[in-house]
N, C-alpha and C positions, 0 to 999 in steps of 0.2 A: 850143154851145147859146146861143140868143139869150135876153136878159132878157125878151123878149116872152112866152116860154113859162114864165117863172118868176114866182112870187108873192113879194113882199116883205112879210112880216107887219108890221103897225103895232102896236106894243105900248104900251098905256096905262101911265102912271106907276103904280108899285106892282104891276104884273103881271109874273110871271116871263118871262124871255126864252126863246125856243124852244131846243130841243136843238141843239148844234153840228152834228149830222148833217144838219140842214136848211139849212146854209149853201150858197150858190150854188157849183156845182162848177167845176172847171177847164173852160175853153172858154166860159164865160159872160162877160158884159160886166164883171162885178165878182166874180171868184172869191173866195170866203170871206165875202162879204156875207151876213149872217144876218137882220137885222131893223132897223127904224127905230123911233124913239120912245123910250118909257120915260122915265127921268130919270137924273141923275148923282148921286143921293144916295149916301151912304156904303154903305148897305145894298145898293143896286142894284149898285154897283161891286164890293163883296165877293162877291155872288152871281155876278156875271158872271165875274170873274177866277178864282173857284174852279172854274168850268167851262171855263176856257180862252178866254173871250170878252172882247173889249176894245172900247172906243169909239174911233172915228176918223172925223172929219168936219171940214169946212171952214166958215168963216164963211158964214152964209146957208143952210146945209143943216140938216136935222133931225139929231138924234143918230143916228148909224149904228153898228151893232154888227157885229163881224167875228170869224170863227174859221176862218182859212185852213187848207187841206190841200194840200201839206205845210206844216209849221211850221218856221221857222228857229230853231235852238236852238244855243247855245254850251255844249257839255259842257266844264266847266272843266278837266277832265283833258286836253282837246285844245287848250287855249289856246296860240296861237303867239306867243311873245315874240321878236321879231326882234332881231338883234344891235344894231342902232342904237337901238331902243327900250330894250333892256336897259341900254345905256350911259347913255342919258338918265335912266332910272329910278335907276341907281346914283348918278349925280350929284345927282339930286333928293333921294335919301335921305340923302346925306352932308351936304347943305347945311342949316344951322340956320335959314335963311330959308324953307325949304320944309316943308310938312306936309300930311297928309291929315286931313280932318275928316269926320265923319258927322253929318248932321242938325243942323249948327250954323246953317245959313241956307237952309232948304228953299225959302222964298219967293223969295230971290234966284236960286237955281238954276233953278227952274221958269220964272221970268220971263226969265232969260237964255236958256234953251232956246227959249222962245217967240219971242224976237227974233233967234235965231241964223240967219244966212243959210244956205240949203240949195241946193246945186247942182241946177239944173233945176226948182226949186220957186218959185212966186210966192205969198208969204204963208205962213201957218202953220196947222197943225191944232191947235196949242195955243191955242185961242181963250179969251177971258176965262172962259167957263163951265167950261172944262176946268181952268184955273188954280185957280178957286175950288173945284172938286170935288176935285182932287188935294191941295190944301192941307188940306181937311177930312179927306181920307183919311190924310194925314200926321199931323194932330192926333189922329186915332183910333189911330195906331200902325201903320198898314199901308202907308205910303209913306215912302221914305227917300232922302236925298240923299247922294251921295259927292262930296266937294269937294276940289279942288286949290287950295291957298293958297300964295302966294309973297309974302314981305314984307308979310304981313298983309292981302293983297288976294286976293279970290276970282277966280281966273283961268281956271277950268274946272271941269267936273263933270258929273254925270248924276243922274237920279232913277229910282227903280224902285218897284215894288209887291211886297210880300212877305207870304205867309201861311205860317207854319211854316217849312219849308225849300223852299218853292216861290217862286222869284224871277222877276219879270217886268221886263225892261229896258224903259224908256220912251223917253227922249231924252237927248241930251248937248249940251254947248256948249263952246267954247274961246275964250279971249281971248289965249292965249299958245301958242306952238308945243308941240304934244304934250300940252297940259294935260288935254284930255278923255281921251286915251289913257292917261295916268297914272291918272286916276280909274277908268277901266275896269280897269286892272291891279290897282288897290286893291280893287275889287269882286271880281275873280277870286280874289285872295289871301284876302280875307275869306271867300268861299264855300268855297274849298278847306279852310281851317282849321275851318270850321263844318259840314262834311259837306253842303254845298249842292252838288249834283252838276251842275246845269245852270242856265243863265240864258236865259229866253225872249227871243228877238230879234224875234219876230212875222213880219217880212217879210225876204225874201232880198235882200241887197245884196252887191256885190263886196267892199266894205270889211269887212263882217262875215265873209265867207268867208275873207278874207286873215288874219283873226285866229283862225280855226279853227272858226267856226260852220258848221253844215251843216243841211240840211233833214231832218226826220223826219216819219213819218206822223202825222197828227193823232191817230189812235187811240192810238199809243204815247205821244205827248206828254200826252194827257189822262190816261192811266193813270199816268204819272209824277207829274203834279202832284196827282193824287188821293191818292197815297201820301205825297208830300212834305208835304202839308198836315197829315197826321196827326202829324208830329213837332213837337216844341216849337220855338218861334222862337229863333234865336240872339240874343245880346245885341249890338245894333247899335252897336258901338264899335270904332274902329280903333287897333291897337297896332303899333309898329314891327316886332315879331317876326313879324307876319303876312307881311311881304315874303319871308321865307325860303321860303315855300311855292311861289313862282314863280321866285325867283332861284337857288335851289339845288335841282336835280333829281337824281334817281338816275342814276348813270352807265349 
């Protein structure tokens, strides 16, 4: 289906976004594209994410809103920890120079994600407006950074959005081998211990699939986050005991 036959709603700031069911379908020029416009205020982002909608656009474009079908989701129970990554993680945990922190430097994490090189991509979608918006969302308590520190230096990490027990992964970066993967392991461990059953990954990539993520129907995803948001939010703090949830599995 060509985009010529589809209308893209323009949403004025302060106006609710369309229902996810109106997103462009498979076969169109931009599957999952829902609307343009609106704003990146905290209230708009909260409303968007609570309905499975997220902003994604490049410099020079208007704000574009997406809700793809199917949706890439990592069910934490299906997380695949390879033997090599497990050995790296065990070494990391044993070293007194290594630690995981949560929300100790959100600003540095999102700026590092914005400047991280991406294979096949020229530039970044984490434009200055997005950095400002998610920093404000973090200050409001709805965005979090999972950080890998070695010798007092931030060497990798990721940030996510969370409402109750609904967690939406956003972006990651690394300045040392496997540092971003270690941060993801930490997030999975945190989620397992706090009854967060899945992490939204938005788009399908081979890397995410290798870690156990899989596509689910948008309807099922929306039903899940609707229920997950009704639960109380976990305390976003990392403890060493959390590692047991992914390092020691039932035989």
